[in-house]
C-alpha positions as protocol buffer text, in pm:
chain_id: "A"
residue {
  index: 1
  type: MET
  ca { x: 3 y: 7 z: -4 }
}
residue {
  index: 2
  type: SER
  ca { x: 132 y: 341 z: -88 }
}
residue {
  index: 3
  type: VAL
  ca { x: 198 y: 618 z: 158 }
}
residue {
  index: 4
  type: TRP
  ca { x: -108 y: 791 z: 46 }
}
residue {
  index: 5
  type: GLY
  ca { x: -330 y: 507 z: 90 }
}
residue {
  index: 6
  type: LYS
  ca { x: -209 y: 433 z: 434 }
}
residue {
  index: 7
  type: SER
  ca { x: -252 y: 797 z: 551 }
}
residue {
  index: 8
  type: THR
  ca { x: -624 y: 788 z: 417 }
}
residue {
  index: 9
  type: GLU
  ca { x: -674 y: 472 z: 600 }
}
residue {
  index: 10
  type: ALA
  ca { x: -539 y: 601 z: 927 }
}
residue {
  index: 11
  type: LYS
  ca { x: -763 y: 919 z: 898 }
}
residue {
  index: 12
  type: ARG
  ca { x: -1082 y: 700 z: 843 }
}
residue {
  index: 13
  type: GLN
  ca { x: -996 y: 477 z: 1141 }
}
residue {
  index: 14
  type: ARG
  ca { x: -971 y: 825 z: 1321 }
}
residue {
  index: 15
  type: ARG
  ca { x: -1287 y: 946 z: 1206 }
}
residue {
  index: 16
  type: VAL
  ca { x: -1464 y: 609 z: 1325 }
}
residue {
  index: 17
  type: ILE
  ca { x: -1295 y: 604 z: 1673 }
}
residue {
  index: 18
  type: GLN
  ca { x: -1402 y: 994 z: 1698 }
}
residue {
  index: 19
  type: GLY
  ca { x: -1748 y: 892 z: 1597 }
}
residue {
  index: 20
  type: ILE
  ca { x: -1795 y: 578 z: 1848 }
}
residue {
  index: 21
  type: ARG
  ca { x: -1639 y: 832 z: 2128 }
}
residue {
  index: 22
  type: LYS
  ca { x: -1908 y: 1074 z: 2046 }
}
residue {
  index: 23
  type: VAL
  ca { x: -2187 y: 804 z: 2052 }
}
residue {
  index: 24
  type: ASN
  ca { x: -2063 y: 687 z: 2387 }
}
residue {
  index: 25
  type: TRP
  ca { x: -2033 y: 1022 z: 2516 }
}
residue {
  index: 26
  type: GLN
  ca { x: -2431 y: 1107 z: 2401 }
}
residue {
  index: 27
  type: LYS
  ca { x: -2505 y: 772 z: 2562 }
}
residue {
  index: 28
  type: GLN
  ca { x: -2371 y: 880 z: 2884 }
}
residue {
  index: 29
  type: LEU
  ca { x: -2547 y: 1211 z: 2882 }
}
residue {
  index: 30
  type: VAL
  ca { x: -2877 y: 1041 z: 2869 }
}
residue {
  index: 31
  type: HIS
  ca { x: -2818 y: 923 z: 3228 }
}
residue {
  index: 32
  type: LEU
  ca { x: -2774 y: 1254 z: 3338 }
}
residue {
  index: 33
  type: PHE
  ca { x: -3179 y: 1293 z: 3287 }
}
residue {
  index: 34
  type: LEU
  ca { x: -3209 y: 1054 z: 3584 }
}
residue {
  index: 35
  type: LEU
  ca { x: -3010 y: 1228 z: 3812 }
}
residue {
  index: 36
  type: PRO
  ca { x: -3284 y: 1487 z: 3943 }
}
residue {
  index: 37
  type: ALA
  ca { x: -3525 y: 1178 z: 4023 }
}
residue {
  index: 38
  type: LEU
  ca { x: -3240 y: 981 z: 4181 }
}
residue {
  index: 39
  type: VAL
  ca { x: -3163 y: 1304 z: 4427 }
}
residue {
  index: 40
  type: PHE
  ca { x: -3513 y: 1312 z: 4493 }
}
residue {
  index: 41
  type: TYR
  ca { x: -3563 y: 952 z: 4581 }
}
residue {
  index: 42
  type: VAL
  ca { x: -3229 y: 918 z: 4766 }
}
residue {
  index: 43
  type: CYS
  ca { x: -3355 y: 1246 z: 4987 }
}
residue {
  index: 44
  type: PHE
  ca { x: -3721 y: 1156 z: 5049 }
}
residue {
  index: 45
  type: GLN
  ca { x: -3686 y: 778 z: 5055 }
}
residue {
  index: 46
  type: VAL
  ca { x: -3347 y: 615 z: 5138 }
}
residue {
  index: 47
  type: TYR
  ca { x: -3230 y: 889 z: 5356 }
}
residue {
  index: 48
  type: PRO
  ca { x: -3527 y: 902 z: 5585 }
}
residue {
  index: 49
  type: ILE
  ca { x: -3518 y: 497 z: 5626 }
}
residue {
  index: 50
  type: PHE
  ca { x: -3160 y: 503 z: 5749 }
}
residue {
  index: 51
  type: SER
  ca { x: -3221 y: 813 z: 5965 }
}
residue {
  index: 52
  type: ALA
  ca { x: -3495 y: 623 z: 6138 }
}
residue {
  index: 53
  type: PHE
  ca { x: -3273 y: 311 z: 6170 }
}
residue {
  index: 54
  type: TRP
  ca { x: -2978 y: 535 z: 6327 }
}
residue {
  index: 55
  type: ASN
  ca { x: -3230 y: 758 z: 6553 }
}
residue {
  index: 56
  type: SER
  ca { x: -3391 y: 440 z: 6689 }
}
residue {
  index: 57
  type: PHE
  ca { x: -3070 y: 357 z: 6901 }
}
residue {
  index: 58
  type: PHE
  ca { x: -3046 y: 693 z: 7069 }
}
residue {
  index: 59
  type: SER
  ca { x: -3199 y: 894 z: 7328 }
}
residue {
  index: 60
  type: PHE
  ca { x: -3285 y: 1270 z: 7242 }
}
residue {
  index: 61
  type: LYS
  ca { x: -3258 y: 1595 z: 7445 }
}
residue {
  index: 62
  type: GLY
  ca { x: -3494 y: 1825 z: 7239 }
}
residue {
  index: 63
  type: MET
  ca { x: -3429 y: 1757 z: 6866 }
}
residue {
  index: 64
  type: GLN
  ca { x: -3055 y: 1657 z: 6922 }
}
residue {
  index: 65
  type: ARG
  ca { x: -2907 y: 1293 z: 6964 }
}
residue {
  index: 66
  type: ASP
  ca { x: -2820 y: 1256 z: 7322 }
}
residue {
  index: 67
  type: SER
  ca { x: -2660 y: 911 z: 7406 }
}
residue {
  index: 68
  type: PHE
  ca { x: -2651 y: 576 z: 7254 }
}
residue {
  index: 69
  type: ILE
  ca { x: -2882 y: 326 z: 7445 }
}
residue {
  index: 70
  type: GLY
  ca { x: -2894 y: 39 z: 7198 }
}
residue {
  index: 71
  type: LEU
  ca { x: -3224 y: -154 z: 7191 }
}
residue {
  index: 72
  type: GLU
  ca { x: -3388 y: 41 z: 7475 }
}
residue {
  index: 73
  type: ASN
  ca { x: -3640 y: 239 z: 7256 }
}
residue {
  index: 74
  type: PHE
  ca { x: -3766 y: -109 z: 7107 }
}
residue {
  index: 75
  type: VAL
  ca { x: -3800 y: -254 z: 7459 }
}
residue {
  index: 76
  type: ARG
  ca { x: -4000 y: 20 z: 7567 }
}
residue {
  index: 77
  type: LEU
  ca { x: -4212 y: 22 z: 7304 }
}
residue {
  index: 78
  type: PHE
  ca { x: -4301 y: -349 z: 7337 }
}
residue {
  index: 79
  type: THR
  ca { x: -4285 y: -365 z: 7724 }
}
residue {
  index: 80
  type: GLU
  ca { x: -4391 y: -8 z: 7877 }
}
residue {
  index: 81
  type: SER
  ca { x: -4729 y: 141 z: 7928 }
}
residue {
  index: 82
  type: PRO
  ca { x: -4901 y: 326 z: 7731 }
}
residue {
  index: 83
  type: PHE
  ca { x: -4672 y: 234 z: 7433 }
}
residue {
  index: 84
  type: LYS
  ca { x: -4742 y: -128 z: 7441 }
}
residue {
  index: 85
  type: GLU
  ca { x: -5109 y: -90 z: 7475 }
}
residue {
  index: 86
  type: MET
  ca { x: -5112 y: 152 z: 7197 }
}
residue {
  index: 87
  type: PHE
  ca { x: -4897 y: -88 z: 6952 }
}
residue {
  index: 88
  type: TYR
  ca { x: -5097 y: -393 z: 6996 }
}
residue {
  index: 89
  type: ARG
  ca { x: -5421 y: -216 z: 6961 }
}
residue {
  index: 90
  type: GLY
  ca { x: -5300 y: -41 z: 6635 }
}
residue {
  index: 91
  type: PHE
  ca { x: -5152 y: -365 z: 6501 }
}
residue {
  index: 92
  type: GLY
  ca { x: -5482 y: -543 z: 6536 }
}
residue {
  index: 93
  type: HIS
  ca { x: -5669 y: -260 z: 6370 }
}
residue {
  index: 94
  type: ASN
  ca { x: -5405 y: -319 z: 6065 }
}
residue {
  index: 95
  type: VAL
  ca { x: -5459 y: -661 z: 6069 }
}
residue {
  index: 96
  type: ILE
  ca { x: -5862 y: -614 z: 6043 }
}
residue {
  index: 97
  type: PHE
  ca { x: -5811 y: -355 z: 5791 }
}
residue {
  index: 98
  type: PHE
  ca { x: -5620 y: -617 z: 5559 }
}
residue {
  index: 99
  type: ILE
  ca { x: -5860 y: -891 z: 5625 }
}
residue {
  index: 100
  type: VAL
  ca { x: -6173 y: -685 z: 5557 }
}
residue {
  index: 101
  type: THR
  ca { x: -6019 y: -512 z: 5255 }
}
residue {
  index: 102
  type: VAL
  ca { x: -5957 y: -861 z: 5088 }
}
residue {
  index: 103
  type: ILE
  ca { x: -6301 y: -959 z: 5115 }
}
residue {
  index: 104
  type: SER
  ca { x: -6471 y: -599 z: 5055 }
}
residue {
  index: 105
  type: LYS
  ca { x: -6238 y: -499 z: 4770 }
}
residue {
  index: 106
  type: LEU
  ca { x: -6014 y: -809 z: 4599 }
}
residue {
  index: 107
  type: VAL
  ca { x: -6299 y: -1052 z: 4595 }
}
residue {
  index: 108
  type: VAL
  ca { x: -6561 y: -806 z: 4471 }
}
residue {
  index: 109
  type: ALA
  ca { x: -6304 y: -676 z: 4232 }
}
residue {
  index: 110
  type: PHE
  ca { x: -6224 y: -1014 z: 4088 }
}
residue {
  index: 111
  type: LEU
  ca { x: -6599 y: -1071 z: 4034 }
}
residue {
  index: 112
  type: LEU
  ca { x: -6650 y: -749 z: 3825 }
}
residue {
  index: 113
  type: ALA
  ca { x: -6329 y: -832 z: 3647 }
}
residue {
  index: 114
  type: LEU
  ca { x: -6503 y: -1173 z: 3541 }
}
residue {
  index: 115
  type: LEU
  ca { x: -6820 y: -1001 z: 3451 }
}
residue {
  index: 116
  type: ILE
  ca { x: -6624 y: -728 z: 3248 }
}
residue {
  index: 117
  type: ASN
  ca { x: -6421 y: -966 z: 3076 }
}
residue {
  index: 118
  type: SER
  ca { x: -6734 y: -1186 z: 2966 }
}
residue {
  index: 119
  type: LYS
  ca { x: -6901 y: -1080 z: 2665 }
}
residue {
  index: 120
  type: ILE
  ca { x: -7119 y: -779 z: 2767 }
}
residue {
  index: 121
  type: ARG
  ca { x: -7154 y: -433 z: 2624 }
}
residue {
  index: 122
  type: GLY
  ca { x: -7020 y: -144 z: 2750 }
}
residue {
  index: 123
  type: LYS
  ca { x: -6689 y: -288 z: 2887 }
}
residue {
  index: 124
  type: GLU
  ca { x: -6489 y: 34 z: 2864 }
}
residue {
  index: 125
  type: PHE
  ca { x: -6770 y: 228 z: 3037 }
}
residue {
  index: 126
  type: PHE
  ca { x: -6773 y: 25 z: 3318 }
}
residue {
  index: 127
  type: LYS
  ca { x: -6397 y: 39 z: 3367 }
}
residue {
  index: 128
  type: THR
  ca { x: -6371 y: 402 z: 3317 }
}
residue {
  index: 129
  type: VAL
  ca { x: -6655 y: 448 z: 3590 }
}
residue {
  index: 130
  type: LEU
  ca { x: -6497 y: 206 z: 3838 }
}
residue {
  index: 131
  type: PHE
  ca { x: -6152 y: 400 z: 3815 }
}
residue {
  index: 132
  type: LEU
  ca { x: -6272 y: 718 z: 3850 }
}
residue {
  index: 133
  type: PRO
  ca { x: -6274 y: 742 z: 4225 }
}
residue {
  index: 134
  type: LYS
  ca { x: -5896 y: 684 z: 4202 }
}
residue {
  index: 135
  type: LEU
  ca { x: -5842 y: 1008 z: 4017 }
}
residue {
  index: 136
  type: LEU
  ca { x: -5922 y: 1172 z: 4334 }
}
residue {
  index: 137
  type: SER
  ca { x: -5701 y: 1254 z: 4634 }
}
residue {
  index: 138
  type: VAL
  ca { x: -5756 y: 1049 z: 4926 }
}
residue {
  index: 139
  type: ILE
  ca { x: -5796 y: 1368 z: 5162 }
}
residue {
  index: 140
  type: VAL
  ca { x: -6074 y: 1477 z: 4932 }
}
residue {
  index: 141
  type: VAL
  ca { x: -6252 y: 1131 z: 4932 }
}
residue {
  index: 142
  type: GLY
  ca { x: -6216 y: 1138 z: 5316 }
}
residue {
  index: 143
  type: PHE
  ca { x: -6348 y: 1494 z: 5342 }
}
residue {
  index: 144
  type: LEU
  ca { x: -6661 y: 1404 z: 5086 }
}
residue {
  index: 145
  type: PHE
  ca { x: -6762 y: 1091 z: 5299 }
}
residue {
  index: 146
  type: SER
  ca { x: -6744 y: 1273 z: 5630 }
}
residue {
  index: 147
  type: LEU
  ca { x: -7008 y: 1477 z: 5486 }
}
residue {
  index: 148
  type: ILE
  ca { x: -7185 y: 1203 z: 5329 }
}
residue {
  index: 149
  type: LEU
  ca { x: -7180 y: 988 z: 5692 }
}
residue {
  index: 150
  type: ASN
  ca { x: -7243 y: 1275 z: 5884 }
}
residue {
  index: 151
  type: PRO
  ca { x: -7520 y: 1162 z: 6149 }
}
residue {
  index: 152
  type: THR
  ca { x: -7708 y: 1493 z: 6119 }
}
residue {
  index: 153
  type: TYR
  ca { x: -7715 y: 1605 z: 5757 }
}
residue {
  index: 154
  type: GLY
  ca { x: -7543 y: 1320 z: 5611 }
}
residue {
  index: 155
  type: ALA
  ca { x: -7667 y: 1219 z: 5277 }
}
residue {
  index: 156
  type: LEU
  ca { x: -7664 y: 813 z: 5397 }
}
residue {
  index: 157
  type: ASN
  ca { x: -7865 y: 861 z: 5689 }
}
residue {
  index: 158
  type: THR
  ca { x: -8099 y: 1111 z: 5488 }
}
residue {
  index: 159
  type: PHE
  ca { x: -8177 y: 836 z: 5227 }
}
residue {
  index: 160
  type: LEU
  ca { x: -8235 y: 577 z: 5497 }
}
residue {
  index: 161
  type: LYS
  ca { x: -8463 y: 792 z: 5658 }
}
residue {
  index: 162
  type: PHE
  ca { x: -8659 y: 846 z: 5308 }
}
residue {
  index: 163
  type: VAL
  ca { x: -8688 y: 491 z: 5215 }
}
residue {
  index: 164
  type: GLY
  ca { x: -8844 y: 403 z: 5555 }
}
residue {
  index: 165
  type: LEU
  ca { x: -8518 y: 248 z: 5703 }
}
residue {
  index: 166
  type: GLN
  ca { x: -8473 y: 491 z: 5982 }
}
residue {
  index: 167
  type: GLU
  ca { x: -8372 y: 202 z: 6246 }
}
residue {
  index: 168
  type: TRP
  ca { x: -8080 y: 161 z: 6022 }
}
residue {
  index: 169
  type: THR
  ca { x: -7955 y: 510 z: 6055 }
}
residue {
  index: 170
  type: ARG
  ca { x: -7674 y: 563 z: 6301 }
}
residue {
  index: 171
  type: PRO
  ca { x: -7340 y: 751 z: 6358 }
}
residue {
  index: 172
  type: TRP
  ca { x: -7131 y: 573 z: 6124 }
}
residue {
  index: 173
  type: LEU
  ca { x: -6802 y: 739 z: 6225 }
}
residue {
  index: 174
  type: GLY
  ca { x: -6898 y: 829 z: 6576 }
}
residue {
  index: 175
  type: SER
  ca { x: -6937 y: 498 z: 6701 }
}
residue {
  index: 176
  type: PRO
  ca { x: -6628 y: 247 z: 6799 }
}
residue {
  index: 177
  type: ASP
  ca { x: -6851 y: -58 z: 6644 }
}
residue {
  index: 178
  type: THR
  ca { x: -6906 y: 84 z: 6308 }
}
residue {
  index: 179
  type: ALA
  ca { x: -6612 y: 370 z: 6257 }
}
residue {
  index: 180
  type: LEU
  ca { x: -6304 y: 124 z: 6138 }
}
residue {
  index: 181
  type: TYR
  ca { x: -6515 y: -100 z: 5918 }
}
residue {
  index: 182
  type: THR
  ca { x: -6679 y: 213 z: 5761 }
}
residue {
  index: 183
  type: ILE
  ca { x: -6348 y: 367 z: 5683 }
}
residue {
  index: 184
  type: ILE
  ca { x: -6225 y: 6 z: 5529 }
}
residue {
  index: 185
  type: LEU
  ca { x: -6523 y: 15 z: 5302 }
}
residue {
  index: 186
  type: VAL
  ca { x: -6502 y: 369 z: 5176 }
}
residue {
  index: 187
  type: ASN
  ca { x: -6100 y: 270 z: 5124 }
}
residue {
  index: 188
  type: SER
  ca { x: -6239 y: -49 z: 4951 }
}
residue {
  index: 189
  type: TRP
  ca { x: -6486 y: 193 z: 4730 }
}
residue {
  index: 190
  type: TYR
  ca { x: -6153 y: 406 z: 4637 }
}
residue {
  index: 191
  type: GLY
  ca { x: -5925 y: 150 z: 4526 }
}
residue {
  index: 192
  type: LEU
  ca { x: -6188 y: -98 z: 4364 }
}
residue {
  index: 193
  type: GLY
  ca { x: -6132 y: 37 z: 4022 }
}
residue {
  index: 194
  type: PHE
  ca { x: -5747 y: -25 z: 4023 }
}
residue {
  index: 195
  type: ALA
  ca { x: -5783 y: -371 z: 4155 }
}
residue {
  index: 196
  type: VAL
  ca { x: -6042 y: -459 z: 3869 }
}
residue {
  index: 197
  type: LEU
  ca { x: -5799 y: -341 z: 3607 }
}
residue {
  index: 198
  type: ILE
  ca { x: -5518 y: -560 z: 3740 }
}
residue {
  index: 199
  type: PHE
  ca { x: -5755 y: -851 z: 3735 }
}
residue {
  index: 200
  type: LEU
  ca { x: -5895 y: -787 z: 3416 }
}
residue {
  index: 201
  type: ALA
  ca { x: -5521 y: -774 z: 3272 }
}
residue {
  index: 202
  type: GLY
  ca { x: -5472 y: -1123 z: 3433 }
}
residue {
  index: 203
  type: LEU
  ca { x: -5769 y: -1267 z: 3305 }
}
residue {
  index: 204
  type: GLN
  ca { x: -5706 y: -1135 z: 2953 }
}
residue {
  index: 205
  type: ALA
  ca { x: -5369 y: -1294 z: 2950 }
}
residue {
  index: 206
  type: ILE
  ca { x: -5512 y: -1648 z: 2948 }
}
residue {
  index: 207
  type: PRO
  ca { x: -5513 y: -1785 z: 2607 }
}
residue {
  index: 208
  type: SER
  ca { x: -5895 y: -1861 z: 2491 }
}
residue {
  index: 209
  type: GLU
  ca { x: -5804 y: -2195 z: 2343 }
}
residue {
  index: 210
  type: ILE
  ca { x: -5761 y: -2339 z: 2675 }
}
residue {
  index: 211
  type: PHE
  ca { x: -6119 y: -2252 z: 2782 }
}
residue {
  index: 212
  type: ASP
  ca { x: -6235 y: -2374 z: 2417 }
}
residue {
  index: 213
  type: ALA
  ca { x: -6037 y: -2711 z: 2496 }
}
residue {
  index: 214
  type: ALA
  ca { x: -6198 y: -2729 z: 2846 }
}
residue {
  index: 215
  type: LYS
  ca { x: -6578 y: -2681 z: 2701 }
}
residue {
  index: 216
  type: VAL
  ca { x: -6526 y: -2952 z: 2448 }
}
residue {
  index: 217
  type: ASP
  ca { x: -6410 y: -3185 z: 2753 }
}
residue {
  index: 218
  type: GLY
  ca { x: -6729 y: -3093 z: 2898 }
}
residue {
  index: 219
  type: ALA
  ca { x: -6589 y: -2894 z: 3171 }
}
residue {
  index: 220
  type: SER
  ca { x: -6866 y: -2654 z: 3378 }
}
residue {
  index: 221
  type: GLY
  ca { x: -6830 y: -2280 z: 3429 }
}
residue {
  index: 222
  type: TRP
  ca { x: -6758 y: -2356 z: 3799 }
}
residue {
  index: 223
  type: THR
  ca { x: -6479 y: -2615 z: 3709 }
}
residue {
  index: 224
  type: MET
  ca { x: -6310 y: -2375 z: 3476 }
}
residue {
  index: 225
  type: LEU
  ca { x: -6282 y: -2066 z: 3719 }
}
residue {
  index: 226
  type: TRP
  ca { x: -6149 y: -2301 z: 3976 }
}
residue {
  index: 227
  type: ARG
  ca { x: -5919 y: -2553 z: 3761 }
}
residue {
  index: 228
  type: ILE
  ca { x: -5838 y: -2264 z: 3494 }
}
residue {
  index: 229
  type: THR
  ca { x: -5904 y: -1898 z: 3590 }
}
residue {
  index: 230
  type: LEU
  ca { x: -5775 y: -1876 z: 3928 }
}
residue {
  index: 231
  type: PRO
  ca { x: -5425 y: -2060 z: 3850 }
}
residue {
  index: 232
  type: MET
  ca { x: -5362 y: -1875 z: 3573 }
}
residue {
  index: 233
  type: ALA
  ca { x: -5481 y: -1556 z: 3730 }
}
residue {
  index: 234
  type: MET
  ca { x: -5246 y: -1612 z: 4035 }
}
residue {
  index: 235
  type: PRO
  ca { x: -5012 y: -1339 z: 3930 }
}
residue {
  index: 236
  type: ALA
  ca { x: -5252 y: -1067 z: 3917 }
}
residue {
  index: 237
  type: VAL
  ca { x: -5370 y: -1223 z: 4264 }
}
residue {
  index: 238
  type: MET
  ca { x: -5054 y: -1216 z: 4407 }
}
residue {
  index: 239
  type: VAL
  ca { x: -4975 y: -841 z: 4291 }
}
residue {
  index: 240
  type: MET
  ca { x: -5295 y: -689 z: 4433 }
}
residue {
  index: 241
  type: THR
  ca { x: -5298 y: -929 z: 4765 }
}
residue {
  index: 242
  type: ILE
  ca { x: -4927 y: -771 z: 4820 }
}
residue {
  index: 243
  type: LEU
  ca { x: -5030 y: -425 z: 4731 }
}
residue {
  index: 244
  type: THR
  ca { x: -5320 y: -443 z: 4961 }
}
residue {
  index: 245
  type: PHE
  ca { x: -5137 y: -592 z: 5254 }
}
residue {
  index: 246
  type: ILE
  ca { x: -4874 y: -290 z: 5205 }
}
residue {
  index: 247
  type: GLY
  ca { x: -5143 y: -63 z: 5182 }
}
residue {
  index: 248
  type: ALA
  ca { x: -5297 y: -183 z: 5482 }
}
residue {
  index: 249
  type: PHE
  ca { x: -5037 y: -147 z: 5720 }
}
residue {
  index: 250
  type: GLU
  ca { x: -4908 y: 193 z: 5567 }
}
residue {
  index: 251
  type: THR
  ca { x: -5281 y: 328 z: 5577 }
}
residue {
  index: 252
  type: PHE
  ca { x: -5277 y: 686 z: 5715 }
}
residue {
  index: 253
  type: GLU
  ca { x: -5438 y: 980 z: 5493 }
}
residue {
  index: 254
  type: LEU
  ca { x: -5794 y: 852 z: 5483 }
}
residue {
  index: 255
  type: ILE
  ca { x: -5799 y: 786 z: 5870 }
}
residue {
  index: 256
  type: PHE
  ca { x: -5632 y: 1115 z: 5933 }
}
residue {
  index: 257
  type: ALA
  ca { x: -5878 y: 1313 z: 5694 }
}
residue {
  index: 258
  type: MET
  ca { x: -6198 y: 1125 z: 5855 }
}
residue {
  index: 259
  type: GLN
  ca { x: -6093 y: 1073 z: 6222 }
}
residue {
  index: 260
  type: GLY
  ca { x: -5812 y: 1278 z: 6281 }
}
residue {
  index: 261
  type: SER
  ca { x: -5438 y: 1158 z: 6421 }
}
residue {
  index: 262
  type: GLN
  ca { x: -5639 y: 1039 z: 6754 }
}
residue {
  index: 263
  type: GLY
  ca { x: -5804 y: 755 z: 6551 }
}
residue {
  index: 264
  type: GLY
  ca { x: -6101 y: 820 z: 6696 }
}
residue {
  index: 265
  type: PRO
  ca { x: -6375 y: 756 z: 6858 }
}
residue {
  index: 266
  type: TYR
  ca { x: -6180 y: 636 z: 7137 }
}
residue {
  index: 267
  type: TYR
  ca { x: -5894 y: 512 z: 6960 }
}
residue {
  index: 268
  type: SER
  ca { x: -6125 y: 264 z: 6788 }
}
residue {
  index: 269
  type: THR
  ca { x: -5977 y: 361 z: 6425 }
}
residue {
  index: 270
  type: ASP
  ca { x: -5598 y: 403 z: 6557 }
}
residue {
  index: 271
  type: VAL
  ca { x: -5362 y: 210 z: 6323 }
}
residue {
  index: 272
  type: LEU
  ca { x: -4985 y: 193 z: 6347 }
}
residue {
  index: 273
  type: ALA
  ca { x: -4940 y: 483 z: 6087 }
}
residue {
  index: 274
  type: THR
  ca { x: -5168 y: 734 z: 6305 }
}
residue {
  index: 275
  type: TYR
  ca { x: -4993 y: 593 z: 6616 }
}
residue {
  index: 276
  type: PHE
  ca { x: -4642 y: 681 z: 6500 }
}
residue {
  index: 277
  type: TYR
  ca { x: -4771 y: 1007 z: 6373 }
}
residue {
  index: 278
  type: ARG
  ca { x: -4845 y: 1130 z: 6761 }
}
residue {
  index: 279
  type: LEU
  ca { x: -4529 y: 950 z: 6895 }
}
residue {
  index: 280
  type: ALA
  ca { x: -4318 y: 1102 z: 6674 }
}
residue {
  index: 281
  type: PHE
  ca { x: -4450 y: 1444 z: 6596 }
}
residue {
  index: 282
  type: GLY
  ca { x: -4677 y: 1489 z: 6915 }
}
residue {
  index: 283
  type: SER
  ca { x: -4404 y: 1650 z: 7124 }
}
residue {
  index: 284
  type: VAL
  ca { x: -4335 y: 2009 z: 6995 }
}
residue {
  index: 285
  type: ASP
  ca { x: -3969 y: 2007 z: 7150 }
}
residue {
  index: 286
  type: GLY
  ca { x: -3907 y: 1653 z: 7031 }
}
residue {
  index: 287
  type: GLY
  ca { x: -3741 y: 1445 z: 7314 }
}
residue {
  index: 288
  type: GLU
  ca { x: -3792 y: 1101 z: 7368 }
}
residue {
  index: 289
  type: SER
  ca { x: -4067 y: 1074 z: 7126 }
}
residue {
  index: 290
  type: ILE
  ca { x: -3813 y: 1096 z: 6835 }
}
residue {
  index: 291
  type: GLY
  ca { x: -3651 y: 786 z: 6963 }
}
residue {
  index: 292
  type: LEU
  ca { x: -3953 y: 612 z: 7011 }
}
residue {
  index: 293
  type: GLY
  ca { x: -4114 y: 711 z: 6698 }
}
residue {
  index: 294
  type: SER
  ca { x: -3805 y: 585 z: 6485 }
}
residue {
  index: 295
  type: ALA
  ca { x: -3835 y: 255 z: 6670 }
}
residue {
  index: 296
  type: LEU
  ca { x: -4174 y: 240 z: 6565 }
}
residue {
  index: 297
  type: ALA
  ca { x: -4123 y: 321 z: 6215 }
}
residue {
  index: 298
  type: VAL
  ca { x: -3841 y: 54 z: 6201 }
}
residue {
  index: 299
  type: VAL
  ca { x: -4068 y: -216 z: 6332 }
}
residue {
  index: 300
  type: LEU
  ca { x: -4331 y: -127 z: 6065 }
}
residue {
  index: 301
  type: PHE
  ca { x: -4078 y: -109 z: 5818 }
}
residue {
  index: 302
  type: LEU
  ca { x: -3956 y: -482 z: 5922 }
}
residue {
  index: 303
  type: MET
  ca { x: -4301 y: -608 z: 5950 }
}
residue {
  index: 304
  type: ILE
  ca { x: -4397 y: -506 z: 5570 }
}
residue {
  index: 305
  type: SER
  ca { x: -4075 y: -587 z: 5435 }
}
residue {
  index: 306
  type: SER
  ca { x: -4059 y: -941 z: 5596 }
}
residue {
  index: 307
  type: ALA
  ca { x: -4468 y: -1028 z: 5531 }
}
residue {
  index: 308
  type: THR
  ca { x: -4407 y: -904 z: 5196 }
}
residue {
  index: 309
  type: ALA
  ca { x: -4120 y: -1157 z: 5119 }
}
residue {
  index: 310
  type: ILE
  ca { x: -4336 y: -1436 z: 5282 }
}
residue {
  index: 311
  type: LEU
  ca { x: -4603 y: -1358 z: 5071 }
}
residue {
  index: 312
  type: LEU
  ca { x: -4398 y: -1358 z: 4767 }
}
residue {
  index: 313
  type: PHE
  ca { x: -4235 y: -1682 z: 4861 }
}
residue {
  index: 314
  type: PHE
  ca { x: -4610 y: -1845 z: 4904 }
}
residue {
  index: 315
  type: PHE
  ca { x: -4712 y: -1736 z: 4578 }
}
residue {
  index: 316
  type: LYS
  ca { x: -4426 y: -1825 z: 4371 }
}
residue {
  index: 317
  type: LYS
  ca { x: -4430 y: -2169 z: 4555 }
}
residue {
  index: 318
  type: LYS
  ca { x: -4781 y: -2199 z: 4447 }
}
residue {
  index: 319
  type: GLU
  ca { x: -4717 y: -2063 z: 4102 }
}
residue {
  index: 320
  type: TYR
  ca { x: -4453 y: -2347 z: 4072 }
}
residue {
  index: 321
  type: GLU
  ca { x: -4668 y: -2656 z: 4187 }
}
residue {
  index: 322
  type: GLN
  ca { x: -4943 y: -2558 z: 3928 }
}
């Protein structure tokens, strides 16, 4: 090859290398657009978690850490009055919240998803109507239902009186017997549309050929539901069960909007999140409440994380066995 040819080839290789470097630089530049979201996530998600873990091992004077006390805050939380009574009562209400929500939201949502997935008219209309409440703020929903459920001028009691069911009227949010279940039903109504969409996506992912083959074999609708639909919709059921569990143990906004931070009446709607709010922020000058509140936050985080992992393992095991 001549000197001129070698020079041209070298220039071409340099241009190729420069082009590759430019493309790589542009690809790296794209990652910078993730930086604002990453900073936001670290500041408002990661840092508070590690801060709570760290603060739970210290006593406080005012707003300042004082001395390292190990697990004393955790011991006080579970053994000292009134902390232990408040914790176990709030935990019990969270468990009730989860169980009743599974029945009132997930079971109803799955049945509605089955209905919408069948050959009926107006599927899109029903999906839109069911999902509309999710577009509202939780605080707005809580305020609206506080008005609807007002025992004096609320729409619900007024309607019951109008149709001759006056004996059914009651202070729905003012009675310890009904307050918690009323809030759970409001929460179920609020999240029903989202659950229906998740279940509907799971049902639509099942190949229709399987149902056709089952019908040819003489399988009834009930048999197909238990032997085909439920097992093959298990991923959607898993997702919604885990999300429902997390939501039940993190619930705060709706209770706060409808009953305040005290979880009234007489702490009948008090859950761990409202108890944490009072414990961590109830004192103006901080003090021991910061350490105890951090300990409660750590316990709540570990409970949700471990229970979620167990649920994931259980559902994955069921999925492999089918």
